[in-house]
N, C-alpha and C positions, 0 to 999 in steps of 0.2 A: 533450444529455446523456442518459444512461441513466437511468430512473426506478430507485431504490435499493432498491424494495420486494421483498422476498425474498433480500436480500442476505445471506450468510453470511459472517459476519465472523470472521477469525482473526487473531491476534497473530502479528506478523512473527517469524520463525525468529531474525532479526538483533536483535531487542529482547530486552535482558538482564534480571535481575529487579532493576529500578532502582528501585523504588518508584513504579510507575506511568506512567513516561515511555515508553509504548509506541507503536508504528505497526500498526495493524491494517489488513488486506487484503480484499478481497472478489474472489474470482476467479471465480465460479459465475455472473457474468451477460455480457453482451455485452462489456462495458467493465470494465476493472478499476478497483476502487476505492480509497481510504486515505484512512485519518481518524485523528485522535488519541484513543486509548482514554480519556483524561482527559474527553472532550467528544465524546460519541459522537452527540450532536446537532447539533454544530458542522460547519463548512466540512468538505468533500471534495473530494480531488481526483479525477478521472475521466481515464483513460488509455484509448487504444486499445489492443488487444491488441499489435499492432506497435509501438505508442509505449512500451509498458510493457516490451518486451522489449529495446527499443533502451535505455531507462534503465537497466534491470538490466545490461546489456552495458557500456555507460559506466562505471556504478559499479563493477563488477568490472575494468573495465580501469584505472581511476582507481586502485583499490586497488592493483594489481599494480605501478604506476609510482612509488609513495612511495618 
């Protein structure tokens, strides 16, 4: 796991203005980290850059097949 000190978190562009139910991502490190904006000190998921890219591709492809 990557040390997340220095992570620059940003709200996902897919998170709407829905009262704080947001996903935040940090892409400025060697891995991509994801957290719940309501619990910034809580658990975080970490992806390799390749894994993150595959995850986003799978989401995009799934959305196209609905």
